[in-house]
C-alpha positions in Angstrom: 23.4 27.7 12.8 20.1 29.5 12.0 18.0 30.3 14.6 15.4 27.6 14.6 18.6 24.7 15.0 19.5 26.6 17.9 15.5 26.0 19.5 15.9 22.7 17.8 19.1 22.1 20.2 17.3 23.8 23.8 14.4 21.9 22.8 16.5 18.7 23.0 18.7 19.8 26.2 15.5 20.2 27.9 13.2 17.2 26.5 16.7 15.3 27.9 18.0 17.0 30.9 14.4 16.1 32.4 15.2 12.7 33.4 18.4 13.3 34.6 16.3 14.3 38.3 13.7 11.4 38.4 16.9 9.2 37.0 19.4 10.5 40.4 16.3 10.7 42.6 15.2 6.8 42.2 19.0 5.6 41.9 19.3 7.5 45.7 15.9 6.4 47.0 15.3 2.7 45.4 11.7 3.5 45.5 9.8 4.4 41.9 6.3 3.1 43.4 5.2 7.1 42.9 6.0 6.4 38.8 3.8 5.4 36.8 4.0 2.5 34.4 1.8 4.2 31.9 4.4 7.4 32.1 7.3 4.5 31.3 5.7 2.9 28.7 4.1 5.4 26.2 7.1 7.7 26.7 9.3 5.3 25.7 7.0 4.0 22.9 7.2 7.7 22.2 10.5 7.9 21.9 11.4 5.0 20.0 8.9 6.6 17.3 10.3 9.8 17.1 14.1 8.1 16.5 12.1 6.1 13.6 11.2 9.6 12.2 14.5 11.4 12.6 16.0 8.4 11.2 13.9 9.0 8.3 14.5 13.1 8.5 17.9 11.9 8.7 17.7 14.3 11.7 20.8 14.0 13.8 19.5 15.7 16.4 16.3 14.2 16.7 17.5 10.3 16.9 20.2 11.6 19.2 17.3 12.8 22.1 15.1 10.4 22.0 17.8 7.6 22.2 18.4 9.3 25.4 15.8 9.6 26.3 15.1 5.8 25.8 17.6 5.3 27.6 16.3 7.0 30.7 13.0 5.2 30.2 15.2 2.0 29.9 16.9 2.7 33.1 14.0 3.8 34.9 11.7 1.0 33.7 14.2 -1.5 34.5 15.2 -0.2 38.0 11.4 -0.3 38.9 11.2 -3.7 38.3 14.1 -4.7 40.2 13.3 -2.2 43.5 9.4 -3.1 43.1 10.6 -6.6 44.5 
């Protein structure tokens, strides 16, 4: 594994795990009033575009990272809709 692949993997891990504390907090508190819809929606669109780009490049790191980020964002969107009622 070369240095740039390692840097890509570490970056992918950081981008993915950054959502875990927010998801965990949302699950425990059942409150997402302070999480902005714009952040969630633009983030999801960005993740989907990254997946498309990763598929085009046939880059498993890009695809896997952004599928996971997209799933975290979909989970947060679902919780925000559900808990907001």
